[in-house]
VOPAGU-2260 file (C-alpha; in pm, 1 decimal, decimal comma):
REM VOPAGU-2260
SITE   aa  ch    i         X         Y         Z
SITE  MET   A    0   11050,7    5890,3   12422,5
SITE  ALA   A    1   11208,4    5604,0   12191,0
SITE  SER   A    2   11457,6    5344,7   12235,4
SITE  GLY   A    3   11625,6    5081,9   12072,7
SITE  SER   A    4   11946,5    4850,1   12101,1
SITE  PHE   A    5   12181,7    4809,8   11789,2
SITE  ASP   A    6   12564,9    4683,9   11723,2
SITE  LEU   A    7   12671,6    5001,0   11587,8
SITE  VAL   A    8   12543,5    5353,0   11656,8
SITE  ILE   A    9   12695,5    5639,5   11442,7
SITE  ILE   A   10   12708,5    5995,9   11562,2
SITE  GLY   A   11   12725,3    6232,3   11217,1
SITE  SER   A   12   12626,7    6142,6   10868,1
SITE  GLY   A   13   12889,2    6283,9   10645,2
SITE  PRO   A   14   13127,9    6091,8   10425,8
SITE  ALA   A   15   13246,6    5897,7   10725,0
SITE  GLY   A   16   12942,1    5861,3   10873,2
SITE  TYR   A   17   12692,2    5720,5   10641,4
SITE  VAL   A   18   12951,8    5530,0   10433,9
SITE  ALA   A   19   13002,2    5337,0   10769,2
SITE  ALA   A   20   12642,4    5323,7   10815,1
SITE  VAL   A   21   12596,6    5147,9   10504,7
SITE  ARG   A   22   12892,5    4911,0   10506,7
SITE  ALA   A   23   12788,1    4799,2   10839,2
SITE  ALA   A   24   12433,8    4702,4   10722,2
SITE  GLN   A   25   12608,9    4531,4   10439,7
SITE  LEU   A   26   12766,2    4285,6   10704,9
SITE  GLY   A   27   12443,7    4228,6   10835,7
SITE  LYS   A   28   12445,6    4427,6   11157,9
SITE  THR   A   29   12172,6    4664,5   11330,7
SITE  VAL   A   30   12269,3    5051,5   11256,8
SITE  ALA   A   31   12134,5    5396,4   11372,4
SITE  CYS   A   32   12300,7    5711,5   11252,8
SITE  VAL   A   33   12242,1    6016,5   11465,0
SITE  GLU   A   34   12224,0    6375,5   11265,7
SITE  ARG   A   35   12149,5    6707,5   11386,6
SITE  ALA   A   36   12162,3    6874,7   11069,1
SITE  GLU   A   37   12137,2    6750,1   10677,6
SITE  LEU   A   38   12232,4    6400,4   10568,0
SITE  GLY   A   39   12589,1    6434,3   10421,0
SITE  GLY   A   40   12757,0    6641,6   10676,3
SITE  ILE   A   41   12902,7    6936,9   10572,0
SITE  CYS   A   42   13072,1    6795,8   10286,6
SITE  LEU   A   43   12774,9    6723,4   10072,7
SITE  ASN   A   44   12566,6    7033,8   10197,9
SITE  TRP   A   45   12826,2    7278,3   10249,5
SITE  GLY   A   46   13164,2    7190,3   10114,4
SITE  CYS   A   47   13323,2    6949,6    9852,0
SITE  ILE   A   48   13007,1    6905,3    9641,1
SITE  PRO   A   49   12806,9    7257,2    9621,9
SITE  THR   A   50   13167,6    7430,8    9600,2
SITE  LYS   A   51   13236,4    7219,3    9291,5
SITE  ALA   A   52   12890,1    7340,9    9105,7
SITE  LEU   A   53   13010,9    7721,8    9199,0
SITE  ILE   A   54   13347,2    7625,4    9050,6
SITE  GLN   A   55   13208,3    7500,7    8727,0
SITE  ASP   A   56   12964,7    7818,9    8687,9
SITE  ALA   A   57   13299,9    8029,2    8749,1
SITE  HIS   A   58   13488,8    7820,6    8471,2
SITE  LEU   A   59   13207,0    7877,3    8225,8
SITE  MET   A   60   13232,6    8222,9    8281,3
SITE  HIS   A   61   13614,8    8272,2    8252,4
SITE  GLN   A   62   13598,8    8064,5    7924,7
SITE  MET   A   63   13340,6    8268,8    7789,8
SITE  GLU   A   64   13554,5    8613,0    7888,0
SITE  HIS   A   65   13899,7    8513,7    7816,8
SITE  VAL   A   66   13910,6    8135,0    7615,3
SITE  ALA   A   67   13594,7    8179,7    7379,6
SITE  PRO   A   68   13786,5    8475,4    7147,3
SITE  HIS   A   69   14079,2    8216,3    7104,3
SITE  TYR   A   70   13794,5    7979,5    6973,5
SITE  GLY   A   71   13700,5    8220,3    6718,3
SITE  LEU   A   72   13379,2    8262,7    6935,8
SITE  GLU   A   73   13225,4    8641,5    6958,8
SITE  VAL   A   74   13078,8    8619,8    7348,5
SITE  LYS   A   75   12957,7    8935,9    7471,7
SITE  ARG   A   76   12954,1    9011,6    7831,3
SITE  ALA   A   77   12769,4    8716,4    8001,0
SITE  GLY   A   78   12476,8    8807,2    8248,1
SITE  LEU   A   79   12543,8    8736,4    8584,5
SITE  GLN   A   80   12246,2    8584,3    8773,1
SITE  TRP   A   81   12406,2    8507,9    9145,3
SITE  GLN   A   82   12089,8    8388,7    9295,2
SITE  LYS   A   83   12002,9    8145,8    9043,9
SITE  ILE   A   84   12413,6    8001,8    9069,9
SITE  VAL   A   85   12352,8    7968,9    9406,6
SITE  GLU   A   86   12048,7    7798,0    9335,6
SITE  ARG   A   87   12168,3    7581,8    9122,0
SITE  SER   A   88   12438,1    7501,3    9404,4
SITE  ARG   A   89   12215,3    7426,4    9661,4
SITE  GLY   A   90   12005,3    7200,7    9439,0
SITE  VAL   A   91   12301,7    6974,3    9380,0
SITE  ALA   A   92   12340,9    6927,2    9716,0
SITE  GLY   A   93   11989,2    6914,8    9839,3
SITE  ASN   A   94   11946,9    6613,0    9554,2
SITE  LEU   A   95   12265,4    6405,5    9712,4
SITE  SER   A   96   12130,0    6438,0   10055,2
SITE  LYS   A   97   11813,4    6273,1    9938,8
SITE  GLY   A   98   12022,9    6002,5    9800,9
SITE  ILE   A   99   12193,4    5926,4   10138,8
SITE  GLU   A  100   11814,2    5945,3   10243,7
SITE  PHE   A  101   11762,2    5651,0   10042,8
SITE  LEU   A  102   12026,0    5455,9   10068,7
SITE  PHE   A  103   11936,9    5453,3   10419,4
SITE  LYS   A  104   11617,6    5311,0   10378,7
SITE  LYS   A  105   11779,6    5061,8   10148,6
SITE  ASN   A  106   11971,1    4936,0   10372,1
SITE  LYS   A  107   11741,1    4949,8   10694,5
SITE  VAL   A  108   11949,2    5217,1   10867,6
SITE  ALA   A  109   11768,0    5397,1   11142,0
SITE  ARG   A  110   11786,8    5733,2   11150,6
SITE  PHE   A  111   11755,0    5969,5   11448,6
SITE  SER   A  112   11732,4    6331,9   11428,2
SITE  GLY   A  113   11900,5    6546,0   11667,0
SITE  THR   A  114   12227,8    6611,4   11877,1
SITE  ALA   A  115   12391,5    6301,8   12021,6
SITE  PHE   A  116   12565,7    6256,7   12355,6
SITE  ILE   A  117   12719,5    5969,9   12518,4
SITE  PRO   A  118   12643,1    5956,6   12879,3
SITE  ALA   A  119   12810,1    5608,3   12946,9
SITE  LYS   A  120   12971,2    5306,1   12796,5
SITE  GLY   A  121   12700,1    5184,1   12514,1
SITE  VAL   A  122   12482,2    5438,7   12577,3
SITE  VAL   A  123   12389,0    5716,6   12296,6
SITE  GLU   A  124   12116,5    6005,7   12390,2
SITE  VAL   A  125   11969,8    6191,1   12109,6
SITE  ARG   A  126   11849,4    6546,9   12189,8
SITE  ASP   A  127   11625,2    6821,7   12057,3
SITE  ALA   A  128   11725,5    7202,8   12006,9
SITE  ALA   A  129   11615,0    7254,1   12362,0
SITE  GLY   A  130   11867,7    7003,7   12495,1
SITE  LYS   A  131   11578,9    6729,0   12604,4
SITE  VAL   A  132   11607,9    6364,5   12558,8
SITE  THR   A  133   11414,5    6250,8   12275,9
SITE  ASP   A  134   11567,9    5917,2   12219,2
SITE  THR   A  135   11831,3    5685,0   12438,2
SITE  LEU   A  136   11995,5    5425,5   12207,1
SITE  SER   A  137   12212,5    5143,9   12306,2
SITE  ALA   A  138   12497,8    4992,6   12123,4
SITE  ALA   A  139   12773,4    4750,5   12120,1
SITE  ASN   A  140   12985,2    4974,5   11926,9
SITE  ILE   A  141   12993,9    5374,9   11887,1
SITE  LEU   A  142   13132,1    5540,6   11596,0
SITE  VAL   A  143   13209,2    5918,5   11605,4
SITE  CYS   A  144   13213,6    6112,7   11310,6
SITE  THR   A  145   13104,4    6450,2   11376,0
SITE  GLY   A  146   13350,9    6615,2   11144,4
SITE  ALA   A  147   13507,9    6926,9   11156,3
SITE  ARG   A  148   13403,5    7302,9   11137,8
SITE  SER   A  149   13591,9    7611,3   11025,4
SITE  ARG   A  150   13846,8    7773,7   11281,3
SITE  ASP   A  151   13839,8    8130,5   11385,1
SITE  LEU   A  152   14180,7    8354,1   11442,0
SITE  PRO   A  153   14258,7    8469,9   11763,0
SITE  GLY   A  154   14013,7    8793,9   11791,2
SITE  ILE   A  155   13866,9    8741,4   11431,5
SITE  LYS   A  156   13548,6    8632,3   11528,9
SITE  PRO   A  157   13306,0    8533,2   11202,4
SITE  ASP   A  158   12994,3    8746,3   11200,7
SITE  GLY   A  159   12828,6    8565,0   10922,3
SITE  LYS   A  160   12789,2    8894,4   10717,2
SITE  HIS   A  161   13098,0    9103,8   10696,1
SITE  ILE   A  162   13349,2    8815,0   10861,1
SITE  ILE   A  163   13269,9    8499,3   10689,3
SITE  THR   A  164   13354,8    8107,0   10695,7
SITE  SER   A  165   13336,3    7902,2   10370,0
SITE  ARG   A  166   12976,5    7813,0   10449,6
SITE  GLU   A  167   12839,9    8151,5   10404,6
SITE  ALA   A  168   13067,2    8225,6   10097,8
SITE  MET   A  169   12839,7    7981,7    9952,8
SITE  VAL   A  170   12516,0    8157,8    9968,2
SITE  LEU   A  171   12620,6    8533,3    9997,7
SITE  PRO   A  172   12302,1    8749,8    9914,5
SITE  ALA   A  173   12546,2    8946,6    9635,9
SITE  ILE   A  174   12896,6    8915,5    9526,5
SITE  PRO   A  175   13122,7    9164,1    9694,2
SITE  LYS   A  176   13310,5    9418,0    9520,3
SITE  ARG   A  177   13622,7    9362,5    9743,0
SITE  LEU   A  178   13700,2    9028,7    9871,5
SITE  LEU   A  179   13971,6    8950,3   10134,8
SITE  ILE   A  180   14069,0    8569,3   10202,5
SITE  ILE   A  181   14253,3    8465,4   10503,7
SITE  GLY   A  182   14425,9    8175,3   10408,7
SITE  ALA   A  183   14530,9    8035,8   10093,5
SITE  GLY   A  184   14470,9    7630,5   10115,7
SITE  ALA   A  185   14259,7    7470,9    9899,7
SITE  ILE   A  186   13957,8    7602,4   10043,6
SITE  GLY   A  187   14097,0    7977,7   10013,9
SITE  VAL   A  188   14225,6    7921,5    9668,4
SITE  GLU   A  189   13947,0    7730,5    9516,3
SITE  PHE   A  190   13686,7    8069,7    9680,9
SITE  ALA   A  191   13974,5    8311,9    9525,6
SITE  TYR   A  192   13914,5    8168,0    9194,3
SITE  VAL   A  193   13526,2    8155,5    9208,7
SITE  TYR   A  194   13460,1    8511,1    9343,9
SITE  GLN   A  195   13743,9    8657,9    9094,6
SITE  ALA   A  196   13597,0    8491,6    8777,7
SITE  PHE   A  197   13245,5    8682,3    8909,7
SITE  GLY   A  198   13398,1    9018,9    8944,4
SITE  SER   A  199   13533,2    9059,0    9276,8
SITE  LYS   A  200   13846,2    9250,1    9348,1
SITE  VAL   A  201   14038,9    8946,9    9546,4
SITE  THR   A  202   14324,1    8977,3    9776,9
SITE  LEU   A  203   14471,1    8620,2    9872,2
SITE  VAL   A  204   14670,0    8624,6   10195,1
SITE  GLU   A  205   14873,3    8313,7   10335,4
SITE  MET   A  206   15111,3    8341,3   10637,8
SITE  LEU   A  207   15349,3    8051,9   10509,2
SITE  PRO   A  208   15574,7    8150,4   10191,2
SITE  THR   A  209   15354,3    7951,1    9978,7
SITE  ILE   A  210   14988,4    7931,5    9840,9
SITE  LEU   A  211   14864,2    7622,8    9888,5
SITE  PRO   A  212   15146,3    7531,4   10125,3
SITE  ILE   A  213   15155,8    7135,2   10132,0
SITE  GLU   A  214   15155,0    7110,3    9746,3
SITE  ASP   A  215   15488,2    7053,9    9563,0
SITE  ALA   A  216   15657,1    7377,8    9561,0
SITE  ASP   A  217   15687,5    7401,6    9153,6
SITE  VAL   A  218   15311,4    7395,7    9175,6
SITE  SER   A  219   15251,9    7625,6    9410,6
SITE  THR   A  220   15486,0    7908,3    9251,7
SITE  ARG   A  221   15328,7    7843,0    8892,7
SITE  LEU   A  222   14986,6    7886,0    9032,8
SITE  GLU   A  223   15063,7    8181,7    9212,3
SITE  ALA   A  224   15195,4    8358,4    8914,1
SITE  ILE   A  225   14834,2    8236,7    8733,5
SITE  PHE   A  226   14662,2    8398,9    8985,0
SITE  LYS   A  227   14864,7    8707,7    8981,5
SITE  GLN   A  228   14811,1    8740,4    8618,8
SITE  ARG   A  229   14432,7    8718,4    8614,8
SITE  GLY   A  230   14441,0    9014,8    8901,3
SITE  ILE   A  231   14430,0    8845,4    9244,3
SITE  GLU   A  232   14621,8    9037,8    9440,7
SITE  VAL   A  233   14853,4    8736,9    9666,1
SITE  ARG   A  234   15040,0    8836,4    9968,9
SITE  THR   A  235   15204,3    8515,6   10081,3
SITE  ASN   A  236   15450,3    8517,8   10423,4
SITE  THR   A  237   15203,6    8755,4   10578,0
SITE  ARG   A  238   15040,4    8772,4   10882,9
SITE  THR   A  239   14665,3    8905,0   10957,1
SITE  GLU   A  240   14692,9    9152,4   11263,8
SITE  THR   A  241   14325,3    9255,1   11325,5
SITE  VAL   A  242   14025,7    9303,2   11129,9
SITE  GLN   A  243   13805,1    9574,4   11202,6
SITE  VAL   A  244   13431,5    9599,8   11059,6
SITE  HIS   A  245   13369,9    9934,9   10972,8
SITE  LYS   A  246   13055,9   10112,9   10837,6
SITE  ASP   A  247   13217,3   10137,6   10480,8
SITE  GLY   A  248   13335,7    9775,3   10499,6
SITE  ILE   A  249   13663,6    9624,9   10634,5
SITE  LYS   A  250   13974,0    9720,6   10741,5
SITE  ALA   A  251   14248,9    9490,4   10782,4
SITE  VAL   A  252   14599,1    9522,0   10912,8
SITE  LEU   A  253   14866,8    9274,5   10755,3
SITE  GLN   A  254   15240,1    9195,0   10840,7
SITE  ASN   A  255   15481,9    9088,2   10600,0
SITE  GLN   A  256   15703,9    8830,7   10826,3
SITE  ALA   A  257   16002,7    8901,2   10605,3
SITE  ASP   A  258   16059,9    9287,8   10658,2
SITE  LYS   A  259   15797,3    9306,5   10986,0
SITE  THR   A  260   15626,5    9618,4   10761,1
SITE  SER   A  261   15239,7    9665,0   10808,5
SITE  SER   A  262   14997,6    9758,4   10550,4
SITE  THR   A  263   14642,4    9809,3   10549,0
SITE  VAL   A  264   14355,7    9597,4   10320,2
SITE  GLU   A  265   14021,1    9720,5   10284,6
SITE  ALA   A  266   13717,6    9498,5   10198,5
SITE  ASP   A  267   13315,0    9430,0   10167,3
SITE  VAL   A  268   13382,6    9049,1   10327,2
SITE  VAL   A  269   13671,2    8879,6   10459,8
SITE  LEU   A  270   13660,1    8487,3   10442,8
SITE  LEU   A  271   13839,6    8299,1   10711,4
SITE  ALA   A  272   14000,4    7995,1   10554,7
SITE  VAL   A  273   14279,1    7907,5   10785,9
SITE  GLY   A  274   14174,6    7511,5   10864,5
SITE  VAL   A  275   13938,3    7333,0   11076,4
SITE  ALA   A  276   13886,9    7189,7   11422,3
SITE  GLY   A  277   13739,4    6866,0   11530,7
SITE  ASN   A  278   13362,9    6889,0   11643,5
SITE  VAL   A  279   13430,6    6732,3   11989,8
SITE  GLU   A  280   13249,4    6961,3   12238,9
SITE  ASN   A  281   12973,5    6837,0   12445,6
SITE  LEU   A  282   12997,1    6535,0   12323,5
SITE  PHE   A  283   13101,5    6277,1   12592,2
SITE  ALA   A  284   13029,6    6275,3   12953,5
SITE  PRO   A  285   13352,2    6257,8   13193,5
SITE  ALA   A  286   13399,3    5903,2   13254,6
SITE  VAL   A  287   13388,4    5837,4   12858,2
SITE  THR   A  288   13566,2    6082,3   12734,7
SITE  PRO   A  289   13848,0    5961,7   12516,2
SITE  GLU   A  290   14161,9    6130,9   12464,3
SITE  ILE   A  291   14166,7    6447,4   12245,6
SITE  ALA   A  292   14472,0    6661,8   12137,8
SITE  ARG   A  293   14487,3    6962,6   11962,6
SITE  GLY   A  294   14096,8    6938,7   11879,0
SITE  ALA   A  295   14143,6    6581,4   11767,9
SITE  ILE   A  296   14027,3    6245,2   11901,8
SITE  ARG   A  297   14289,7    5999,7   11929,9
SITE  VAL   A  298   14281,3    5649,4   11743,5
SITE  ASP   A  299   14451,6    5361,9   11677,7
SITE  LYS   A  300   14505,7    5187,3   11337,3
SITE  THR   A  301   14175,9    5018,3   11396,5
SITE  PHE   A  302   14034,1    5352,3   11464,7
SITE  ALA   A  303   13953,5    5279,9   11835,5
SITE  THR   A  304   13976,0    5499,5   12092,6
SITE  ASN   A  305   14096,6    5444,2   12416,0
SITE  VAL   A  306   13743,2    5392,1   12581,8
SITE  PRO   A  307   13629,5    5059,9   12511,0
SITE  GLY   A  308   13360,4    5038,2   12295,6
SITE  ILE   A  309   13405,0    5385,3   12123,2
SITE  TYR   A  310   13565,1    5446,6   11772,2
SITE  ALA   A  311   13636,5    5773,9   11576,1
SITE  ALA   A  312   13672,5    5853,7   11197,0
SITE  GLY   A  313   13691,9    6126,2   10933,8
SITE  ASP   A  314   13769,1    6526,3   10976,7
SITE  VAL   A  315   13717,6    6475,6   11388,0
SITE  ILE   A  316   14016,2    6312,5   11423,3
SITE  GLY   A  317   14273,0    6520,0   11231,3
SITE  PRO   A  318   14441,6    6572,4   10921,6
SITE  PRO   A  319   14392,7    6506,6   10642,5
SITE  TRP   A  320   14065,2    6653,1   10621,5
SITE  LEU   A  321   13945,6    6495,2   10308,2
SITE  ALA   A  322   13608,1    6345,4   10264,0
SITE  HIS   A  323   13773,4    6047,9   10078,6
SITE  VAL   A  324   13993,4    5979,5   10345,4
SITE  ALA   A  325   13681,7    6008,6   10564,2
SITE  SER   A  326   13504,0    5753,4   10397,7
SITE  LEU   A  327   13784,7    5494,3   10394,8
SITE  GLU   A  328   13890,9    5580,8   10758,3
SITE  ALA   A  329   13495,3    5495,7   10827,8
SITE  THR   A  330   13495,8    5204,1   10616,2
SITE  ILE   A  331   13803,7    5020,3   10769,8
SITE  ALA   A  332   13658,2    5128,9   11128,7
SITE  VAL   A  333   13358,0    4937,8   11053,8
SITE  GLU   A  334   13524,3    4606,6   10897,1
SITE  ARG   A  335   13747,1    4622,5   11187,6
SITE  MET   A  336   13544,1    4637,7   11470,6
SITE  PHE   A  337   13361,6    4334,6   11308,2
SITE  LYS   A  338   13620,3    4149,8   11246,5
SITE  ALA   A  339   13560,8    4166,6   10861,7
SITE  SER   A  340   13891,8    4259,3   10735,1
SITE  ASP   A  341   14246,8    4336,0   10921,0
SITE  ARG   A  342   14351,1    4606,4   10629,9
SITE  GLU   A  343   14469,5    4956,5   10714,1
SITE  MET   A  344   14485,7    5315,0   10584,2
SITE  ASP   A  345   14756,2    5402,9   10389,7
SITE  TYR   A  346   14826,0    5808,1   10427,3
SITE  GLY   A  347   15102,6    5794,4   10168,6
SITE  LEU   A  348   14826,8    5690,4    9897,7
SITE  VAL   A  349   14607,5    5983,7    9966,2
SITE  PRO   A  350   14497,7    6161,6    9673,0
SITE  GLY   A  351   14496,5    6572,5    9724,5
SITE  CYS   A  352   14313,8    6790,2    9468,6
SITE  THR   A  353   14229,7    7143,8    9476,7
SITE  TYR   A  354   13959,0    7253,2    9196,3
SITE  CYS   A  355   14049,1    7597,9    9072,5
SITE  TYR   A  356   14171,9    7617,8    8745,7
SITE  PRO   A  357   14376,6    7530,5    8639,4
SITE  GLN   A  358   14358,2    7272,9    8888,0
SITE  VAL   A  359   14640,0    7105,7    9142,8
SITE  ALA   A  360   14632,5    6716,9    9225,1
SITE  SER   A  361   14905,8    6525,8    9376,9
SITE  VAL   A  362   14990,4    6191,7    9549,3
SITE  GLY   A  363   15276,9    6106,4    9752,8
SITE  LEU   A  364   15607,2    6279,1    9848,4
SITE  THR   A  365   15723,9    6644,6    9739,5
SITE  GLU   A  366   16028,8    6699,6    9628,2
SITE  LYS   A  367   16122,2    6910,2    9931,0
SITE  ALA   A  368   15998,5    6605,5   10154,6
SITE  CYS   A  369   16233,9    6336,7    9929,3
SITE  LYS   A  370   16515,6    6584,2   10023,5
SITE  GLU   A  371   16398,2    6605,7   10408,2
SITE  LYS   A  372   16394,2    6234,7   10393,6
SITE  GLY   A  373   16746,3    6216,9   10226,0
SITE  LEU   A  374   16605,8    6008,2    9948,1
SITE  GLU   A  375   16799,1    5976,0    9620,5
SITE  TYR   A  376   16581,2    6043,7    9356,4
SITE  GLU   A  377   16500,8    6158,5    8965,3
SITE  VAL   A  378   16205,9    6394,2    8827,1
SITE  GLY   A  379   16050,6    6371,6    8511,9
SITE  ARG   A  380   15851,9    6647,2    8421,8
SITE  TYR   A  381   15632,2    6751,9    8097,6
SITE  ALA   A  382   15474,0    7079,1    8019,2
SITE  LEU   A  383   15089,6    7058,7    7875,7
SITE  ALA   A  384   15173,9    7350,7    7620,5
SITE  ASN   A  385   15350,6    7049,9    7419,9
SITE  ASN   A  386   15046,6    6802,7    7472,7
SITE  GLY   A  387   14800,4    6813,6    7170,7
SITE  LYS   A  388   14476,4    6771,2    7367,8
SITE  ALA   A  389   14559,3    7065,1    7598,3
SITE  GLN   A  390   14641,3    7274,3    7271,3
SITE  ALA   A  391   14287,0    7180,0    7112,6
SITE  ILE   A  392   14121,1    7243,4    7448,8
SITE  GLY   A  393   14286,0    7592,6    7479,2
SITE  GLU   A  394   14415,3    7461,0    7840,3
SITE  THR   A  395   14803,1    7483,9    7823,7
SITE  ASP   A  396   14881,4    7621,1    8166,0
SITE  GLY   A  397   15037,6    7351,0    8335,9
SITE  PHE   A  398   15238,2    7050,8    8410,0
SITE  VAL   A  399   15302,8    6722,2    8531,6
SITE  LYS   A  400   15602,4    6638,8    8779,7
SITE  LEU   A  401   15690,9    6319,8    8845,6
SITE  ILE   A  402   15947,1    6190,9    9120,5
SITE  PHE   A  403   16076,0    5855,4    9110,8
SITE  ASP   A  404   16340,1    5636,9    9360,9
SITE  LYS   A  405   16670,9    5689,1    9164,9
SITE  LYS   A  406   16754,5    5336,3    9244,8
SITE  TYR   A  407   16504,2    5106,3    9174,8
SITE  GLY   A  408   16255,0    5387,4    8970,7
SITE  GLU   A  409   15941,6    5338,9    9185,1
SITE  LEU   A  410   15698,3    5631,4    9179,4
SITE  LEU   A  411   15730,6    5838,1    9500,9
SITE  GLY   A  412   15536,8    6103,3    9384,7
SITE  ALA   A  413   15299,5    6277,0    9146,1
SITE  HIS   A  414   15210,6    6624,7    9071,4
SITE  ILE   A  415   14996,4    6786,1    8863,4
SITE  LEU   A  416   14906,4    7143,3    8759,9
SITE  GLY   A  417   14653,1    7146,9    8475,2
SITE  ALA   A  418   14292,6    7099,3    8324,6
SITE  GLU   A  419   14119,9    6801,0    8445,0
SITE  ALA   A  420   14419,9    6714,9    8692,6
SITE  THR   A  421   14216,8    6559,0    8965,2
SITE  GLU   A  422   14093,7    6315,3    8696,8
SITE  ILE   A  423   14417,8    6264,8    8552,8
SITE  LEU   A  424   14584,3    6179,5    8889,9
SITE  GLN   A  425   14397,4    5851,8    8968,1
SITE  GLU   A  426   14617,8    5664,6    8740,0
SITE  LEU   A  427   14895,6    5786,1    8930,2
SITE  VAL   A  428   14747,5    5678,4    9269,2
SITE  LEU   A  429   14692,8    5338,2    9127,0
SITE  ALA   A  430   15031,5    5330,1    9016,6
SITE  LYS   A  431   15177,0    5397,5    9326,4
SITE  ARG   A  432   14985,2    5159,2    9511,4
SITE  LEU   A  433   15128,8    4910,9    9281,7
SITE  GLU   A  434   15465,9    5060,3    9338,3
SITE  ALA   A  435   15505,7    5102,2    8937,1
SITE  THR   A  436   15815,6    5245,2    8796,6
SITE  LYS   A  437   15886,8    5513,2    8563,2
SITE  THR   A  438   15973,6    5236,1    8316,3
SITE  GLU   A  439   15631,1    5063,7    8332,3
SITE  ILE   A  440   15421,7    5426,7    8336,9
SITE  ALA   A  441   15635,3    5545,4    8008,9
SITE  GLN   A  442   15599,5    5208,4    7815,0
SITE  THR   A  443   15212,0    5196,4    7903,2
SITE  ILE   A  444   15014,2    5273,2    7590,2
SITE  HIS   A  445   14805,8    5601,1    7666,4
SITE  ALA   A  446   14523,5    5701,4    7428,7
SITE  HIS   A  447   14599,1    5992,1    7179,2
SITE  PRO   A  448   14511,9    6260,3    7170,2
SITE  THR   A  449   14456,2    6278,4    7580,3
SITE  LEU   A  450   14575,6    6485,4    7880,9
SITE  SER   A  451   14695,8    6198,3    8055,4
SITE  GLU   A  452   14937,5    6163,0    7782,2
SITE  ALA   A  453   15145,1    6398,2    7962,1
SITE  VAL   A  454   15187,5    6139,6    8269,9
SITE  MET   A  455   15370,8    5887,5    8032,6
SITE  ASP   A  456   15560,5    6214,2    7857,2
SITE  ALA   A  457   15673,2    6283,1    8217,6
SITE  ALA   A  458   15798,0    5932,8    8288,8
SITE  GLN   A  459   15960,7    5921,2    7943,0
SITE  ALA   A  460   16133,0    6255,2    8056,0
SITE  ALA   A  461   16287,1    6074,5    8363,8
SITE  MET   A  462   16422,7    5780,5    8178,5
SITE  GLY   A  463   16567,1    6035,9    7925,7
SITE  VAL   A  464   16391,4    5942,9    7609,1
SITE  GLY   A  465   16142,4    6182,5    7603,3
SITE  HIS   A  466   16050,0    6405,1    7286,4
């Protein structure tokens, strides 16, 4: 059994853990990282990265079938080799995981394979699959970055075959003819797009009134209409009562929350996409268990828990469950614990991205949030149908919507539906951080022809000088 002493031991190597490890090493600290699975965590191996590979394949399929004819290109029905699509996705994830291994070696981060347990202050045990302690590490500081896992619905438990999570959705042996997706957040919407493009008959169910409930209502409403036009059956304001597995497939009983009527949907596979829960179980001994609320570890602005020497960052501390948030939280946690900076997270600057097509991207307040806060605001909106680049590439569905403070003109929120929305958004995240106004955005020259011109045009519309 090995042992070692470190300035910092990190549990988990996802977007929070590996970024924290590298940052601490850059500060000259001795660092160890304990990981029970692949380096890179869920995001890199089973989430953000491989799903984007699948989405790119789905988008290419959609373009060949529905966009190419408008370009004057005759494309016969494309042959679908599902296993090769899955293999490409897995290959992308594998390459990036190897990249993290390289970063660890370059920065002299000690890697320990196994499941971590904190038995006492300043101690981390590494255990194998049988529960045997293989390594005991001592540390002045411990950073918990164990992430989160898919959440179950009461009475509906995944079996990995008929009722699945996003993890299984990336490596299904075959494309289901009928797919029921429960939950229309980013994960549900992205998989609805992917599997519909590959030929599944998709039913998307959401208990709240709109798909992508945290996005601006205008965006959600328009995307729902686009999905319906493509043949995706969308049922909002609908609760899933039961899901039963039969020899000929799945039968789900759904209840409309408005009129309380029930209906039955049959499918071959059900995908649960109703959110995530933090991985906090079997991690702490009672004497060193931090405060945990609703499945998330509670931390202060430095990401310290109420147990001295134990910190936490990333999905395990709760929403927003986003990789880029986790990375910054972990970076700040390391810098604060080693007195390298005193900066804090600004959750008002978090970019939100959904990678279906058209893409959805946003930062800051929605129009609904502005009303709830009693803010006086004004809106500038520009349709991509009027954008030259959007017309040239055949991606005219969508718009840019900007919300400004009425008195000072400061940008309060930005909401984009359209091609490459997730790339266009970054200008607006920076603009919000710098407290840019509608005038500054409207008067900033934008290259022509580009999709980003729609940002300038939306700001000009708010000023009443648009074309």
